[in-house]
C-alpha positions as a Markdown table, in Angstrom:
| # | Residue | x | y | z |
|---|---|---|---|---|
| 1 | Met | -13.6 | 16.7 | -5.9 |
| 2 | Leu | -11.3 | 18.6 | -8.2 |
| 3 | Met | -7.8 | 17.2 | -8.4 |
| 4 | Asp | -4.6 | 17.7 | -10.3 |
| 5 | Ile | -2.0 | 15.1 | -9.4 |
| 6 | Arg | 1.2 | 15.2 | -11.3 |
| 7 | Leu | 4.4 | 13.3 | -10.9 |
| 8 | Thr | 7.0 | 15.1 | -8.9 |
| 9 | Gln | 10.7 | 15.2 | -9.8 |
| 10 | Glu | 11.3 | 12.6 | -7.0 |
| 11 | Asp | 8.6 | 10.3 | -8.6 |
| 12 | Lys | 10.1 | 10.6 | -12.0 |
| 13 | Ala | 13.6 | 9.8 | -10.6 |
| 14 | Ile | 12.3 | 6.7 | -8.7 |
| 15 | Ile | 10.6 | 5.4 | -11.8 |
| 16 | Glu | 13.6 | 5.8 | -14.0 |
| 17 | His | 15.9 | 4.3 | -11.4 |
| 18 | Ser | 13.5 | 1.3 | -11.1 |
| 19 | Arg | 12.7 | 0.7 | -14.7 |
| 20 | Ser | 15.5 | -1.8 | -15.4 |
| 21 | Arg | 14.3 | -3.9 | -12.4 |
| 22 | Gly | 10.7 | -3.7 | -13.7 |
| 23 | Trp | 9.2 | -2.8 | -10.3 |
| 24 | Val | 9.5 | -0.2 | -7.6 |
| 25 | Leu | 10.9 | -1.1 | -4.1 |
| 26 | Glu | 8.2 | -0.7 | -1.4 |
| 27 | Pro | 9.8 | 2.4 | 0.3 |
| 28 | Asp | 10.0 | 4.1 | -3.0 |
| 29 | Ala | 6.4 | 3.1 | -4.0 |
| 30 | Lys | 5.2 | 4.7 | -0.7 |
| 31 | Ala | 7.2 | 7.8 | -1.5 |
| 32 | Ile | 5.2 | 8.1 | -4.7 |
| 33 | Leu | 1.9 | 7.4 | -3.0 |
| 34 | Gly | 2.8 | 9.9 | -0.3 |
| 35 | Asn | 3.6 | 12.6 | -2.8 |
| 36 | Ala | 0.0 | 12.0 | -4.2 |
| 37 | Gly | -1.5 | 12.5 | -0.8 |
| 38 | Leu | -2.4 | 9.0 | 0.2 |
| 39 | Gly | -2.4 | 8.0 | 3.8 |
| 40 | Leu | 0.8 | 5.9 | 4.9 |
| 41 | Pro | 2.0 | 4.4 | 8.2 |
| 42 | Arg | 4.9 | 6.1 | 10.0 |
| 43 | Arg | 8.0 | 4.3 | 8.8 |
| 44 | Leu | 11.7 | 4.1 | 8.8 |
| 45 | Val | 14.3 | 2.5 | 6.4 |
| 46 | Thr | 17.4 | 1.5 | 8.4 |
| 47 | Asn | 19.8 | -1.4 | 9.1 |
| 48 | Asp | 20.5 | -0.1 | 12.6 |
| 49 | Ile | 18.8 | -1.8 | 15.5 |
| 50 | Asp | 19.2 | 1.1 | 17.9 |
| 51 | Glu | 17.6 | 3.5 | 15.3 |
| 52 | Ala | 14.8 | 1.0 | 14.7 |
| 53 | Phe | 14.1 | 0.5 | 18.4 |
| 54 | Glu | 14.0 | 4.2 | 18.9 |
| 55 | Phe | 11.4 | 4.5 | 16.2 |
| 56 | Met | 9.4 | 1.6 | 17.8 |
| 57 | Glu | 9.4 | 3.5 | 21.1 |
| 58 | Asp | 8.4 | 6.7 | 19.4 |
| 59 | Val | 5.3 | 5.3 | 17.7 |
| 60 | Asn | 4.5 | 3.5 | 20.9 |
| 61 | Met | 2.9 | 0.5 | 19.2 |
| 62 | Pro | 3.9 | -2.8 | 17.5 |
| 63 | Val | 5.8 | -2.6 | 14.3 |
| 64 | Ala | 6.2 | -4.5 | 11.1 |
| 65 | Ala | 9.7 | -5.2 | 9.6 |
| 66 | Lys | 10.1 | -5.8 | 5.9 |
| 67 | Ala | 13.2 | -6.7 | 3.9 |
| 68 | Val | 14.1 | -4.1 | 1.2 |
| 69 | Ser | 15.6 | -6.0 | -1.6 |
| 70 | Gly | 15.7 | -5.7 | -5.4 |
| 71 | Ser | 15.8 | -9.5 | -5.5 |
| 72 | Ile | 12.6 | -10.1 | -3.5 |
| 73 | Leu | 9.3 | -9.1 | -5.2 |
| 74 | His | 7.0 | -11.5 | -3.3 |
| 75 | Lys | 7.9 | -10.9 | 0.3 |
| 76 | Thr | 5.6 | -13.4 | 1.8 |
| 77 | Glu | 7.0 | -16.3 | -0.2 |
| 78 | His | 10.5 | -15.4 | 1.0 |
| 79 | Arg | 9.5 | -14.9 | 4.7 |
| 80 | Ala | 10.6 | -11.3 | 4.2 |
| 81 | Val | 8.0 | -9.8 | 6.4 |
| 82 | Ser | 7.6 | -9.9 | 10.2 |
| 83 | Leu | 4.5 | -8.5 | 11.9 |
| 84 | Asn | 3.5 | -7.4 | 15.4 |
| 85 | Ile | 7.0 | -7.0 | 16.8 |
| 86 | Asp | 6.6 | -5.6 | 20.3 |
| 87 | Ser | 10.0 | -6.1 | 22.0 |
| 88 | Arg | 13.6 | -5.0 | 21.3 |
| 89 | Glu | 14.7 | -8.7 | 21.4 |
| 90 | Arg | 12.3 | -9.7 | 18.7 |
| 91 | Leu | 13.0 | -6.6 | 16.6 |
| 92 | Glu | 16.7 | -7.4 | 16.8 |
| 93 | Asn | 16.2 | -11.0 | 15.9 |
| 94 | Glu | 13.9 | -10.3 | 13.0 |
| 95 | Met | 16.1 | -7.5 | 11.6 |
| 96 | Ala | 19.1 | -9.8 | 11.7 |
| 97 | Arg | 17.2 | -12.5 | 10.0 |
| 98 | Leu | 15.9 | -10.2 | 7.2 |
| 99 | Leu | 19.3 | -8.7 | 6.6 |
| 100 | Thr | 20.6 | -12.2 | 5.6 |
| 101 | Leu | 18.1 | -12.5 | 2.8 |
| 102 | Asp | 19.2 | -12.1 | -0.8 |
| 103 | Gly | 20.0 | -8.5 | -1.7 |
| 104 | Cys | 18.7 | -7.0 | 1.6 |
| 105 | Ser | 20.9 | -4.3 | 3.2 |
| 106 | Thr | 18.2 | -2.3 | 4.8 |
| 107 | Val | 14.8 | -3.0 | 6.5 |
| 108 | Leu | 11.6 | -1.1 | 6.3 |
| 109 | Val | 10.2 | -0.7 | 9.9 |
| 110 | Glu | 6.6 | 0.5 | 10.1 |
| 111 | Glu | 3.9 | 1.1 | 12.7 |
| 112 | Met | 1.3 | -1.7 | 12.7 |
| 113 | Val | -2.2 | -0.4 | 11.7 |
| 114 | Thr | -5.4 | -2.2 | 12.6 |
| 115 | Gly | -8.8 | -2.1 | 10.8 |
| 116 | Leu | -10.6 | -3.6 | 7.8 |
| 117 | Glu | -8.4 | -4.8 | 5.1 |
| 118 | Leu | -9.2 | -3.6 | 1.6 |
| 119 | Phe | -7.6 | -4.0 | -1.8 |
| 120 | Val | -7.1 | -0.9 | -4.1 |
| 121 | Gly | -5.4 | -1.6 | -7.4 |
| 122 | Ala | -4.9 | -0.3 | -10.9 |
| 123 | Lys | -4.2 | -2.0 | -14.2 |
| 124 | Asn | -3.2 | -0.3 | -17.5 |
| 125 | Asp | -5.7 | -1.8 | -19.9 |
| 126 | Ala | -4.7 | -1.8 | -23.6 |
| 127 | Gln | -8.1 | -0.7 | -24.7 |
| 128 | Phe | -9.4 | 1.5 | -21.9 |
| 129 | Gly | -6.2 | 2.8 | -20.2 |
| 130 | Pro | -5.9 | 2.8 | -16.4 |
| 131 | Val | -8.7 | 1.0 | -14.6 |
| 132 | Val | -9.1 | 0.9 | -10.8 |
| 133 | Ile | -10.1 | -2.0 | -8.7 |
| 134 | Leu | -11.6 | -1.9 | -5.2 |
| 135 | Gly | -12.3 | -5.0 | -3.1 |
| 136 | Met | -11.8 | -6.9 | 0.1 |
| 137 | Gly | -8.1 | -7.2 | 0.8 |
| 138 | Gly | -5.4 | -9.0 | 2.7 |
| 139 | Thr | -4.7 | -12.6 | 1.9 |
| 140 | Gly | -8.4 | -13.2 | 1.0 |
| 141 | Val | -8.4 | -10.9 | -2.0 |
| 142 | Glu | -8.0 | -13.9 | -4.4 |
| 143 | Ile | -10.1 | -16.3 | -2.4 |
| 144 | Tyr | -13.2 | -14.1 | -2.1 |
| 145 | Asn | -12.9 | -12.5 | -5.6 |
| 146 | Asp | -15.1 | -9.6 | -4.3 |
| 147 | Thr | -14.0 | -6.6 | -6.4 |
| 148 | Ala | -15.4 | -3.7 | -8.4 |
| 149 | Val | -13.7 | -2.1 | -11.4 |
| 150 | Arg | -14.1 | 1.3 | -13.0 |
| 151 | Met | -12.2 | 3.4 | -15.5 |
| 152 | Ala | -9.9 | 6.1 | -14.1 |
| 153 | Pro | -10.1 | 8.9 | -13.1 |
| 154 | Leu | -12.8 | 8.4 | -10.5 |
| 155 | Thr | -15.1 | 10.7 | -8.5 |
| 156 | Gln | -16.3 | 10.2 | -5.0 |
| 157 | Thr | -19.6 | 9.0 | -6.4 |
| 158 | Asp | -17.8 | 6.3 | -8.4 |
| 159 | Val | -16.0 | 5.0 | -5.3 |
| 160 | Leu | -19.2 | 4.9 | -3.3 |
| 161 | Ser | -20.9 | 2.9 | -6.2 |
| 162 | Met | -18.0 | 0.5 | -6.2 |
| 163 | Ala | -18.1 | 0.1 | -2.5 |
| 164 | Asp | -21.8 | -0.5 | -2.4 |
| 165 | Ser | -21.5 | -3.2 | -5.1 |
| 166 | Leu | -19.2 | -5.4 | -3.0 |
| 167 | Lys | -20.7 | -8.5 | -1.4 |
| 168 | Ala | -19.0 | -7.4 | 1.8 |
| 169 | Ala | -20.4 | -3.8 | 1.6 |
| 170 | Ala | -22.0 | -4.1 | 5.0 |
| 171 | Leu | -18.6 | -4.4 | 6.6 |
| 172 | Leu | -17.6 | -1.0 | 5.3 |
| 173 | Thr | -20.7 | 0.8 | 6.7 |
| 174 | Gly | -21.0 | -1.2 | 9.9 |
| 175 | Phe | -22.2 | -4.7 | 10.4 |
| 176 | Arg | -24.1 | -5.9 | 13.5 |
| 177 | Gly | -23.4 | -2.8 | 15.4 |
| 178 | Gly | -19.9 | -2.3 | 14.1 |
| 179 | Ser | -18.7 | 1.3 | 13.7 |
| 180 | Gly | -17.9 | 0.9 | 10.0 |
| 181 | Ile | -15.0 | 2.7 | 8.2 |
| 182 | Asp | -14.3 | 6.3 | 7.3 |
| 183 | Met | -16.0 | 6.3 | 3.9 |
| 184 | Lys | -15.0 | 9.9 | 3.1 |
| 185 | Gly | -11.4 | 8.9 | 3.8 |
| 186 | Leu | -11.7 | 5.8 | 1.6 |
| 187 | Cys | -13.2 | 7.9 | -1.2 |
| 188 | Gly | -10.4 | 10.5 | -0.9 |
| 189 | Leu | -7.7 | 7.8 | -1.1 |
| 190 | Val | -9.2 | 5.9 | -4.1 |
| 191 | Val | -9.9 | 9.2 | -6.0 |
| 192 | Arg | -6.4 | 10.4 | -5.5 |
| 193 | Phe | -5.0 | 6.9 | -6.4 |
| 194 | Ser | -7.1 | 7.0 | -9.6 |
| 195 | His | -5.6 | 10.4 | -10.6 |
| 196 | Leu | -2.1 | 9.1 | -9.8 |
| 197 | Ala | -2.8 | 6.2 | -12.1 |
| 198 | Met | -3.7 | 8.6 | -14.9 |
| 199 | Ala | -0.4 | 10.6 | -14.2 |
| 200 | Met | 1.6 | 7.3 | -14.4 |
| 201 | Glu | -0.3 | 6.0 | -17.4 |
| 202 | Lys | 2.9 | 5.7 | -19.6 |
| 203 | Asp | 4.9 | 4.2 | -16.8 |
| 204 | Phe | 3.0 | 1.4 | -15.0 |
| 205 | Gln | 1.5 | -2.0 | -15.8 |
| 206 | Ser | -0.1 | -2.5 | -12.5 |
| 207 | Met | -0.3 | -1.1 | -9.0 |
| 208 | Asp | -1.5 | -3.1 | -6.0 |
| 209 | Leu | -2.2 | -1.5 | -2.6 |
| 210 | Asn | -2.9 | -4.5 | -0.4 |
| 211 | Pro | -3.9 | -4.1 | 2.3 |
| 212 | Val | -5.3 | -0.7 | 2.6 |
| 213 | Ile | -6.4 | -0.7 | 6.3 |
| 214 | Cys | -9.4 | 1.3 | 7.1 |
| 215 | Gly | -10.9 | 2.3 | 10.4 |
| 216 | Pro | -13.4 | 4.9 | 11.6 |
| 217 | Asp | -10.7 | 7.6 | 11.4 |
| 218 | Gly | -9.0 | 7.1 | 8.1 |
| 219 | Cys | -7.4 | 4.7 | 5.7 |
| 220 | Thr | -3.7 | 3.7 | 5.5 |
| 221 | Val | -1.7 | 2.0 | 2.7 |
| 222 | Ala | 0.1 | -0.8 | 4.6 |
| 223 | Asp | 1.7 | -2.4 | 1.5 |
| 224 | Ala | 2.2 | -1.3 | -2.1 |
| 225 | Arg | 3.6 | -2.8 | -5.3 |
| 226 | Ile | 4.1 | -0.9 | -8.5 |
| 227 | Met | 5.0 | -2.9 | -11.7 |
| 228 | Leu | 6.5 | -0.8 | -14.5 |
| 229 | Val | 6.5 | -0.6 | -18.2 |
| 230 | Thr | 10.1 | -1.6 | -19.2 |
Protein backbone atom coordinates (compact mmCIF):
# COMPACT_ATOMS: atom_id res chain seq x y z
CA MET A 1 0.00 0.00 0.00
CA LEU A 2 2.02 2.94 -1.34
CA MET A 3 1.21 6.21 0.34
CA ASP A 4 2.53 9.75 0.30
CA ILE A 5 0.71 11.82 2.90
CA ARG A 6 1.91 15.37 3.36
CA LEU A 7 0.56 18.22 5.41
CA THR A 8 -1.72 20.55 3.48
CA GLN A 9 -1.61 24.31 3.80
CA GLU A 10 -4.76 24.04 5.93
CA ASP A 11 -3.03 21.51 8.20
CA LYS A 12 0.00 23.75 8.64
CA ALA A 13 -2.18 26.77 9.42
CA ILE A 14 -4.16 24.80 12.02
CA ILE A 15 -0.99 23.58 13.70
CA GLU A 16 0.57 27.04 13.89
CA HIS A 17 -2.66 28.62 15.12
CA SER A 18 -2.96 25.92 17.83
CA ARG A 19 0.66 25.77 18.95
CA SER A 20 0.40 28.37 21.71
CA ARG A 21 -2.49 26.38 23.22
CA GLY A 22 -0.53 23.13 23.01
CA TRP A 23 -3.35 21.10 21.47
CA VAL A 24 -5.72 21.15 18.51
CA LEU A 25 -9.47 21.71 18.86
CA GLU A 26 -11.45 18.63 17.83
CA PRO A 27 -13.00 20.13 14.65
CA ASP A 28 -9.52 21.18 13.51
CA ALA A 29 -8.02 17.80 14.44
CA LYS A 30 -10.69 16.14 12.32
CA ALA A 31 -9.91 18.49 9.45
CA ILE A 32 -6.30 17.27 9.54
CA LEU A 33 -7.42 13.63 9.71
CA GLY A 34 -9.90 14.15 6.89
CA ASN A 35 -7.21 15.70 4.69
CA ALA A 36 -5.20 12.51 5.25
CA GLY A 37 -8.14 10.39 4.09
CA LEU A 38 -9.36 8.96 7.41
CA GLY A 39 -13.06 8.18 7.78
CA LEU A 40 -15.02 10.76 9.78
CA PRO A 41 -18.66 11.18 10.84
CA ARG A 42 -20.82 13.78 9.13
CA ARG A 43 -20.55 16.89 11.29
CA LEU A 44 -21.35 20.55 11.70
CA VAL A 45 -19.89 23.32 13.87
CA THR A 46 -22.55 25.85 14.85
CA ASN A 47 -24.19 27.80 17.64
CA ASP A 48 -27.55 27.99 15.86
CA ILE A 49 -30.24 25.52 16.97
CA ASP A 50 -32.15 25.72 13.67
CA GLU A 51 -29.01 24.90 11.71
CA ALA A 52 -28.18 22.05 14.10
CA PHE A 53 -31.69 20.58 13.91
CA GLU A 54 -31.68 20.76 10.11
CA PHE A 55 -28.40 18.83 10.19
CA MET A 56 -29.91 16.22 12.53
CA GLU A 57 -32.85 15.78 10.17
CA ASP A 58 -30.50 15.46 7.19
CA VAL A 59 -28.42 12.68 8.76
CA ASN A 60 -31.67 11.01 9.90
CA MET A 61 -30.13 9.51 13.02
CA PRO A 62 -29.23 10.52 16.59
CA VAL A 63 -26.40 12.99 17.00
CA ALA A 64 -23.70 13.87 19.50
CA ALA A 65 -23.07 17.45 20.63
CA LYS A 66 -19.66 18.54 21.94
CA ALA A 67 -18.44 21.85 23.29
CA VAL A 68 -15.74 23.51 21.19
CA SER A 69 -13.56 25.40 23.65
CA GLY A 70 -9.88 26.16 23.97
CA SER A 71 -10.38 25.97 27.74
CA ILE A 72 -11.67 22.37 27.75
CA LEU A 73 -9.21 19.63 26.82
CA HIS A 74 -10.87 16.75 28.70
CA LYS A 75 -14.49 17.05 27.64
CA THR A 76 -15.88 14.15 29.70
CA GLU A 77 -14.63 15.67 32.97
CA HIS A 78 -16.43 18.94 32.16
CA ARG A 79 -19.65 17.27 30.94
CA ALA A 80 -18.88 18.85 27.58
CA VAL A 81 -20.29 15.96 25.53
CA SER A 82 -23.88 14.83 25.05
CA LEU A 83 -24.65 11.60 23.16
CA ASN A 84 -27.64 10.01 21.44
CA ILE A 85 -29.64 13.20 21.01
CA ASP A 86 -32.78 12.29 19.09
CA SER A 87 -35.18 15.24 19.47
CA ARG A 88 -35.18 18.97 18.83
CA GLU A 89 -36.04 19.66 22.47
CA ARG A 90 -33.05 17.73 23.78
CA LEU A 91 -30.77 19.17 21.12
CA GLU A 92 -31.84 22.69 22.06
CA ASN A 93 -31.37 22.02 25.78
CA GLU A 94 -27.95 20.43 25.35
CA MET A 95 -26.66 23.11 23.00
CA ALA A 96 -27.80 25.82 25.41
CA ARG A 97 -26.02 24.03 28.28
CA LEU A 98 -22.81 23.48 26.32
CA LEU A 99 -22.68 27.11 25.21
CA THR A 100 -22.53 28.20 28.87
CA LEU A 101 -19.28 26.27 29.44
CA ASP A 102 -16.00 28.13 29.77
CA GLY A 103 -14.77 29.42 26.41
CA CYS A 104 -17.47 27.68 24.38
CA SER A 105 -19.01 29.76 21.56
CA THR A 106 -19.76 26.93 19.11
CA VAL A 107 -20.82 23.28 19.31
CA LEU A 108 -19.67 20.32 17.23
CA VAL A 109 -22.74 18.32 16.17
CA GLU A 110 -22.04 14.88 14.68
CA GLU A 111 -23.95 11.82 13.56
CA MET A 112 -23.77 8.94 16.05
CA VAL A 113 -21.95 5.91 14.66
CA THR A 114 -22.32 2.43 16.14
CA GLY A 115 -19.91 -0.49 16.14
CA LEU A 116 -16.86 -1.88 17.92
CA GLU A 117 -14.84 0.80 19.70
CA LEU A 118 -11.09 0.73 19.07
CA PHE A 119 -8.22 2.98 20.08
CA VAL A 120 -5.68 4.19 17.53
CA GLY A 121 -2.92 6.45 18.79
CA ALA A 122 0.58 7.71 18.14
CA LYS A 123 3.35 8.95 20.37
CA ASN A 124 6.54 10.70 19.36
CA ASP A 125 9.19 8.57 21.02
CA ALA A 126 12.49 10.34 21.72
CA GLN A 127 14.49 7.32 20.51
CA PHE A 128 12.35 5.73 17.80
CA GLY A 129 10.28 8.62 16.47
CA PRO A 130 6.54 8.13 15.84
CA VAL A 131 5.11 4.86 17.15
CA VAL A 132 1.52 3.75 16.57
CA ILE A 133 -0.73 2.06 19.13
CA LEU A 134 -3.78 -0.09 18.36
CA GLY A 135 -6.10 -1.46 21.02
CA MET A 136 -9.59 -1.76 22.36
CA GLY A 137 -11.10 1.68 22.78
CA GLY A 138 -13.76 3.73 24.48
CA THR A 139 -13.71 4.18 28.23
CA GLY A 140 -12.11 0.74 28.67
CA VAL A 141 -8.82 1.60 26.95
CA GLU A 142 -7.00 2.17 30.26
CA ILE A 143 -8.86 -0.58 32.11
CA TYR A 144 -8.18 -3.45 29.71
CA ASN A 145 -4.69 -2.32 28.68
CA ASP A 146 -5.03 -4.42 25.53
CA THR A 147 -2.77 -2.71 23.00
CA ALA A 148 -0.12 -3.39 20.36
CA VAL A 149 2.66 -0.98 19.38
CA ARG A 150 4.72 -0.65 16.19
CA MET A 151 7.08 1.94 14.73
CA ALA A 152 5.63 4.14 12.00
CA PRO A 153 5.10 4.02 9.09
CA LEU A 154 3.03 0.83 8.99
CA THR A 155 1.95 -1.56 6.27
CA GLN A 156 -1.28 -3.53 6.05
CA THR A 157 0.67 -6.59 7.24
CA ASP A 158 1.80 -4.65 10.33
CA VAL A 159 -1.76 -3.67 11.20
CA LEU A 160 -3.05 -7.22 10.77
CA SER A 161 -0.26 -8.47 13.03
CA MET A 162 -1.12 -5.85 15.66
CA ALA A 163 -4.81 -6.71 15.53
CA ASP A 164 -4.10 -10.42 15.80
CA SER A 165 -1.93 -9.88 18.90
CA LEU A 166 -4.77 -8.29 20.89
CA LYS A 167 -6.47 -10.37 23.57
CA ALA A 168 -9.78 -9.26 22.08
CA ALA A 169 -8.76 -10.15 18.51
CA ALA A 170 -11.77 -12.45 18.12
CA LEU A 171 -14.10 -9.44 18.45
CA LEU A 172 -12.56 -7.95 15.32
CA THR A 173 -12.98 -11.01 13.13
CA GLY A 174 -16.35 -12.14 14.46
CA PHE A 175 -17.00 -13.74 17.85
CA ARG A 176 -19.74 -16.34 18.38
CA GLY A 177 -21.38 -15.71 15.06
CA GLY A 178 -20.75 -11.98 14.99
CA SER A 179 -20.08 -10.34 11.64
CA GLY A 180 -16.72 -8.88 12.63
CA ILE A 181 -15.41 -5.56 11.37
CA ASP A 182 -14.11 -4.30 8.06
CA MET A 183 -10.48 -5.31 8.50
CA LYS A 184 -9.45 -3.83 5.16
CA GLY A 185 -10.99 -0.53 6.26
CA LEU A 186 -9.21 -0.68 9.62
CA CYS A 187 -5.89 -1.41 7.93
CA GLY A 188 -6.35 1.50 5.55
CA LEU A 189 -7.18 3.88 8.38
CA VAL A 190 -4.24 2.85 10.58
CA VAL A 191 -1.75 2.85 7.69
CA ARG A 192 -2.86 6.34 6.65
CA PHE A 193 -2.68 7.49 10.26
CA SER A 194 0.87 6.15 10.58
CA HIS A 195 1.95 8.13 7.52
CA LEU A 196 0.26 11.23 8.91
CA ALA A 197 2.26 10.73 12.12
CA MET A 198 5.44 10.69 10.05
CA ALA A 199 4.39 13.87 8.24
CA MET A 200 3.69 15.55 11.60
CA GLU A 201 6.80 14.18 13.34
CA LYS A 202 8.19 17.65 14.14
CA ASP A 203 4.85 18.97 15.34
CA PHE A 204 3.10 16.46 17.61
CA GLN A 205 3.69 14.88 21.00
CA SER A 206 0.74 12.48 20.89
CA MET A 207 -2.39 11.78 18.88
CA ASP A 208 -5.34 9.83 20.26
CA LEU A 209 -8.24 8.62 18.14
CA ASN A 210 -10.64 7.23 20.72
CA PRO A 211 -12.92 5.77 19.85
CA VAL A 212 -12.49 4.67 16.27
CA ILE A 213 -15.81 2.95 15.64
CA CYS A 214 -15.61 -0.03 13.30
CA GLY A 215 -18.38 -2.08 11.74
CA PRO A 216 -18.73 -4.45 8.78
CA ASP A 217 -18.71 -1.52 6.33
CA GLY A 218 -15.90 0.72 7.53
CA CYS A 219 -14.21 2.58 10.37
CA THR A 220 -14.96 6.10 11.58
CA VAL A 221 -12.97 8.38 13.90
CA ALA A 222 -15.54 9.50 16.48
CA ASP A 223 -13.18 11.52 18.69
CA ALA A 224 -9.67 12.88 18.19
CA ARG A 225 -7.06 14.71 20.23
CA ILE A 226 -3.72 16.05 18.97
CA MET A 227 -1.15 17.32 21.47
CA LEU A 228 1.49 19.57 19.93
CA VAL A 229 5.16 20.30 20.44
CA THR A 230 5.24 23.85 21.80
